[in-house]
Every structure is written in structure tokens, then in C-alpha cells.
C-alpha positions in Angstrom: 22.5 -4.2 13.9 20.6 -6.6 16.4 18.7 -8.1 13.4 22.1 -8.8 11.6 23.4 -10.5 14.7 20.4 -12.7 14.7 21.1 -13.6 11.1 24.7 -14.4 11.8 23.9 -16.6 14.8 21.3 -18.5 12.8 23.9 -20.0 10.4 23.6 -23.7 10.6 26.3 -26.2 11.4 25.8 -27.9 8.1 27.5 -25.0 6.3 31.0 -25.5 5.1 33.7 -23.4 6.7 34.3 -21.5 3.5 30.5 -20.9 3.1 30.2 -19.6 6.6 33.1 -17.2 6.1 31.6 -15.9 2.9 28.2 -15.5 4.4 29.6 -13.7 7.4 31.5 -11.2 5.2 28.4 -10.6 3.1 26.1 -10.1 6.1 28.6 -7.8 7.9 28.8 -5.7 4.8 25.0 -5.5 4.5 24.6 -4.7 8.2 26.8 -1.6 7.8 24.6 -0.2 5.1 21.4 1.9 5.6 20.4 2.2 2.0 18.1 0.1 -0.1 19.5 -3.4 -0.8 21.2 -4.0 -4.2 18.9 -4.6 -7.1 18.9 -8.2 -8.2 16.3 -10.6 -9.5 14.7 -13.3 -7.5 13.3 -11.4 -4.5 11.0 -8.6 -3.4 13.2 -5.7 -2.1 10.9 -2.8 -2.7 7.3 -2.1 -1.8 5.3 0.6 -3.5 1.8 1.5 -2.2 -0.4 3.8 -4.3 -3.3 5.2 -2.4 -6.3 6.5 -4.4 -9.6 7.9 -3.1 -13.2 6.8 -2.4 -14.4 3.8 -4.4 -16.0 0.6 -3.1 -15.2 -2.7 -4.7 -18.7 -2.9 -6.2 -18.3 0.6 -7.7 -15.1 -0.4 -9.7 -15.0 -4.2 -9.9 -18.6 -5.4 -9.3 -18.6 -6.9 -12.8 -15.8 -9.3 -11.8 -18.0 -10.9 -9.2 -19.8 -14.1 -9.8 -22.7 -13.5 -10.2 -21.9 -9.9 -11.3 -23.1 -7.1 -9.1 -26.1 -5.3 -10.7 -25.8 -1.6 -10.3 -26.7 1.2 -12.7 -23.9 2.2 -15.0 -22.4 5.5 -13.8 -23.8 8.3 -16.0 -20.4 10.0 -16.2 -16.8 9.6 -15.1 -17.1 12.3 -12.5 -20.4 11.4 -10.9 -20.3 8.0 -9.3 -23.0 7.9 -6.6 -24.8 4.6 -6.2 -23.6 3.3 -9.6 -20.9 1.1 -11.2 -18.1 1.5 -13.6 -16.9 -1.3 -15.9 -13.9 -2.3 -18.0 -14.8 0.3 -20.7 -14.6 3.2 -18.2 -11.4 2.0 -16.3 -9.7 -0.4 -18.7 -6.2 -0.2 -17.2 -7.4 -1.2 -13.8 -9.2 -4.2 -15.3 -6.0 -5.2 -17.2 -4.0 -5.0 -14.1 -6.5 -7.1 -12.2 -6.7 -9.7 -15.0 -3.0 -9.9 -15.8 -1.7 -9.7 -12.3 -4.0 -10.1 -9.3 -6.6 -8.6 -6.9 -8.3 -9.2 -3.6 -12.1 -9.5 -3.3 -12.2 -9.6 0.5 -10.1 -6.5 1.3 -11.9 -4.0 3.6 -11.2 -0.6 5.0 -10.3 -0.6 8.7 -12.7 2.1 9.9 -16.4 2.4 9.0 -15.8 6.0 8.0 -14.1 8.3 5.6 -10.5 8.9 4.4 -8.6 10.2 7.4 -8.9 7.5 10.0 -8.2 4.9 7.3 -5.1 6.8 6.2 -3.9 6.7 9.8 -4.6 3.0 10.0 -2.4 2.5 6.9 0.7 3.9 8.6 0.1 3.4 12.3 -2.4 0.5 12.8 -4.5 2.9 14.8 -6.4 6.2 14.5 -7.2 8.9 17.1 -10.3 9.8 15.2 -13.1 7.8 13.7 -14.0 10.5 11.2 -12.2 13.3 9.3 -11.0 16.4 11.1 -13.3 19.3 11.0 -13.0 21.7 8.0 -11.0 23.4 6.6 -9.1 20.5 5.0 -5.8 22.4 5.4 -6.1 21.8 9.2 -5.4 18.1 8.6 -1.7 18.5 9.0 0.7 19.9 11.6 0.8 22.4 13.2 -3.0 22.5 13.3 -3.5 18.8 14.1 -0.6 16.8 15.4 -0.4 13.3 16.9 2.4 11.4 18.6 1.9 7.9 17.4 4.5 5.2 16.5 4.3 4.6 12.7 5.6 2.1 10.2 8.1 4.8 9.3 9.6 4.6 12.8 9.8 0.8 12.6 11.6 1.0 9.2 14.0 3.6 10.4 14.9 1.6 13.5 15.6 -1.4 11.2 17.8 0.7 8.8 15.2 0.2 6.0 14.8 3.2 3.8 11.4 4.7 3.1 9.7 7.7 1.6 6.3 9.2 1.3 5.7 10.9 -2.1 3.0 13.3 -3.2 0.5 15.8 -1.9 0.3 16.7 1.8 -3.5 17.2 2.0 -4.3 13.6 2.5 -0.9 12.6 4.0 -1.1 11.1 7.4 2.6 11.2 8.0 2.4 15.0 8.0 0.0 14.8 11.0 2.7 12.9 13.0 4.5 15.6 14.9 8.0 14.3 14.3 7.5 13.9 10.6 5.6 17.2 9.9 8.7 19.1 9.0 10.7 16.0 7.7 11.5 16.8 4.1 13.7 13.7 3.7 10.8 11.3 4.1 7.9 13.6 3.0 8.7 14.6 -0.6 7.1 15.6 -3.8 6.3 13.4 -6.8 9.2 14.8 -8.7 11.5 13.1 -6.2 9.9 9.8 -7.1 10.9 10.2 -10.7 14.4 11.2 -9.7 14.7 8.2 -7.4 13.5 5.8 -10.0 16.3 7.0 -12.3 18.9 6.6 -9.5 20.3 3.8 -7.3 18.4 5.3 -4.4 14.7 4.2 -4.6 13.7 3.5 -1.0 12.7 0.0 0.1 9.2 1.2 1.0 7.3 4.0 -0.7 3.8 5.5 -0.4 2.5 7.5 -3.3 -0.4 9.8 -2.9 -2.1 11.9 -5.7 -3.2 15.5 -5.9 -7.0 15.9 -5.6 -7.5 16.2 -9.4 -6.0 12.8 -10.0 -7.2 11.1 -6.8 -10.4 9.7 -8.4 -12.3 11.3 -5.5 -16.0 11.9 -6.4 -16.2 15.1 -8.5 -12.9 14.3 -10.3 -12.6 12.3 -13.5 -11.8 8.6 -12.8 -10.2 8.3 -16.3 -7.7 11.1 -15.4 -6.9 9.5 -12.1 -6.5 6.1 -13.6 -4.1 7.5 -16.2 -2.0 9.1 -13.4 -1.8 5.6 -11.8 -0.8 4.0 -15.1 1.9 6.6 -15.6 3.4 5.9 -12.1 3.3 2.1 -12.7 4.8 2.5 -16.2 7.7 4.4 -14.7 8.3 1.7 -12.2 8.1 -1.1 -14.9 10.5 0.8 -17.1 13.0 1.4 -14.3 15.8 -0.8 -13.0 13.5 -1.7 -10.0 10.8 -3.6 -11.8 12.2 -7.1 -11.0 12.4 -6.4 -7.3 9.2 -4.4 -6.6 5.8 -5.3 -5.3 3.1 -2.6 -6.2 -0.1 -2.4 -4.3 -2.9 -0.1 -5.5 -5.8 0.5 -3.1 -8.5 3.1 -2.2 -8.5 4.6 1.2 -12.3 4.4 1.7 -15.4 3.3 -0.2 -16.9 6.8 -0.9 -20.7 6.9 -1.2 -21.2 3.6 -3.0 -22.3 0.8 -0.8 -20.8 -2.7 -1.3 -23.0 -5.8 -1.3 -20.5 -7.8 0.9 -21.3 -7.0 4.5 -18.1 -6.3 6.4 -17.5 -8.5 9.5 -17.5 -6.7 12.9 -14.4 -7.5 14.9 -14.0 -4.3 16.9 -16.3 -1.7 18.4 -15.9 1.7 19.9 -16.6 2.3 23.7 -20.1 3.4 22.7 -20.7 0.0 21.0 -20.6 1.4 17.4 -18.9 -0.9 14.9 -15.4 0.3 13.9 -13.8 -2.5 12.0 -14.2 -3.4 9.4 -15.4 -0.7 7.0 -16.7 -1.4 3.5 -14.8 -3.4 0.9 -12.5 -1.5 -1.5 -10.3 -2.8 -4.4 -6.7 -4.0 -3.9 -4.7 -4.6 -7.0 -1.3 -6.3 -6.7 1.3 -6.1 -9.4 4.8 -7.6 -9.4 7.1 -9.8 -11.5 6.3 -12.6 -9.1 2.5 -12.3 -9.2 0.8 -15.2 -11.0 -1.5 -14.2 -13.8 -5.1 -13.8 -12.7 -4.7 -14.6 -9.1 -7.6 -13.6 -6.9 -7.3 -13.6 -3.1 -10.4 -14.5 -1.1 -8.8 -14.2 2.3 -9.9 -11.5 4.7 -7.6 -8.5 4.6 -7.6 -4.8 5.3 -5.3 -1.8 5.2 -3.3 -3.1 8.1 -2.5 -6.2 6.0 -0.1 -3.9 4.0 1.6 -3.2 7.3 1.8 -6.9 8.0 3.4 -7.5 4.6 6.1 -4.8 5.1 6.8 -6.1 8.7 7.2 -9.6 7.4 9.4 -8.7 4.5 11.8 -6.6 6.5 11.6 -8.5 9.8 10.2 -5.7 12.0 7.9 -5.8 15.0 4.2 -5.0 14.5 2.8 -1.7 15.6 -0.5 -2.9 17.2 -2.6 -6.0 17.7 -4.3 -5.1 14.5 -1.4 -5.6 12.1 0.0 -8.4 14.3 -3.1 -10.4 13.8 -3.8 -9.4 10.2 -3.6 -11.7 7.1 -0.7 -10.8 4.8 -1.1 -10.5 1.0 1.9 -12.7 0.6 0.0 -15.2 -1.5 0.3 -12.8 -4.4 4.0 -13.6 -4.7 5.8 -16.7 -5.9 9.5 -15.7 -5.8 10.5 -19.2 -6.9 8.9 -18.6 -10.3 10.6 -17.0 -13.3 10.0 -13.2 -13.0 7.5 -11.8 -15.4 8.2 -9.1 -17.9 6.5 -5.7 -17.3 3.1 -4.9 -18.8 3.4 -1.4 -20.0 0.1 0.2 -20.8 
């Protein structure tokens, strides 16, 4: 409600009396609602973040660089060490990058593996600089639990709906104690399909794959890409396409180095570099994304937090997301919305 009061008090004196009355009625109605805003063209009202596993920018999109990155072509779609894929191997990702947009200066936030970067994505901080010790099942509560404020908390406080869809193995929300047993926000992928066919798609959604479609080394990248395409197709064919921003990224770079040296802006108490980690792909898809846009600004996983915070007028979690660059340049909501590109 405080945010709604701010909106009401910001109405300018230049408004007509009738206009002010109509605006007040509309705003008071919206302030009583805790569900996703109504679906209409002309604005971004939904954010969908699809998180895949372990590929550097060079490993997937080195051929988009100028000059192109020269790495050996990967010998198979399951063995990707120190090699490079191209548009023949992952054609859909290249189509999305060419027809919508991508960032070529998007870095992970921790010079390390998946888990600390997953935590950065939801909290702007991580209690660990590496993965928890095996077995992997210990990554979630009650084995490992943290009490950290997350973007989920900020959204809930602002009456903005959100959900986290998919597997729990790589799910950082399930290592936050107050979300570990929360089955309203942490749900399976089948709930995403149901929500897309209903008026209840949350305003912010994270979608995480099962291992076999994660594109993690050892799993087929073509199978993982097709899973991503299926998700995006479902969104594009739903009532939500014209109000949705889709971000596809990879939590860490895996075992393929990237030729762009990440800048060091933060170190651990021991002096070891923490931020940034290696460069990973970020693909941006929406009806308001200009064809072929490439962002060269410095961004990282916390930039997605920055975008959500700016879109829904909520406070940042840490100094990291507060000072991050936002991927807002990928959106021109004044333009005629684009039709979906179903692959």
C-alpha cells in the first residue's frame, strides 16, 4: 500500500479533475489487488528467467564475436571441454540471438561454480564461494539452510506475485529456510504449464531444468536447447506473450575459458578475486526487443535483480544490485510489439 500512496500523491496539478478522479479510482483498485496485473499490450508486466548450466560465452557464441573466437569445434554435443559450438549445433539459440538480442559483456558474479552464482541471482550475495560439499542432495534444507533476504521477499512485500518453477537440485530458494517448505512459490514445471493457460501467471518467474535438460557437461546440449525452445514456445503461444520479458542465461561458465578477461571489482578477505567471474551468454526475448540488438554494457547476474527492482519499484537487496547496470536497453515499449517467433 505505501507504494500506491506514493503514486497517488504524485498526480500532477495539470491533470483535470475528472482525470484525477478516474486515476485515483483505478489506482485504488489496483492497490487492493495482490495478483498479477491485467494483461494488456504496451508494457512489460511479466519477467521470466530461464537458468541453464555451465557454458561460457565463447563456448556457445564465440562465432558471433568480431573477430570470431577460434576454438576447436566440439567433437560431440555431450563433450564440450575447451571447444566451441556453432549455429549448426544450437540453431535455436542463434536464431533467438539474431532475431531478438543478446549481451556480450554479461559475467557471472562469482569466479566459481553454480551454487554461489545461483545465490547471487536471488539474493545479491552468497555465503559460499564454491558449491557445498557432496552429496548434491545436501544443497537444500534441512541439510544446508540460510537466512538471507531474497528478491522473493522484496516482491512479496510489494504485493508482486512470483514463482520458482522446476527441479530443486539447483534451486537456491530451497536453501533459504523460510522457503524450503514453501510449495506456493517453489513448484514443479507442470504448474508453469497450468499457469500459462490461466489468468494467474506470476509477475516474476524463474524456470530451472532437470539435469538431463540442463546442458550441463555430460548431457546433450541439443536436448537442453529443445527444452528451452519448448518453454519459450509455450510463452509465445499464451496470452502473456505481449507483456513478457524472457531472459535466458547460464549460471556459470563450466570448464571452457572465455577470452574476455573479467574485471575485478570485489575480492574476498584473503585477497582472491570474487567478482566478476567468466562471461556467459544472456539472450533477451520480448515483443519490445529490437531485432538484432547487442548490448555491450557491463552486466552480471545481479543485473537481472536490478531489472526486476526497477520494473516493480522495489528496494535493492545489496550494494551489488543497487550499483548494477540494468538490461533495460533491450526494451522499447514505445514500439509496436513484435509477433512471436515460434521455433
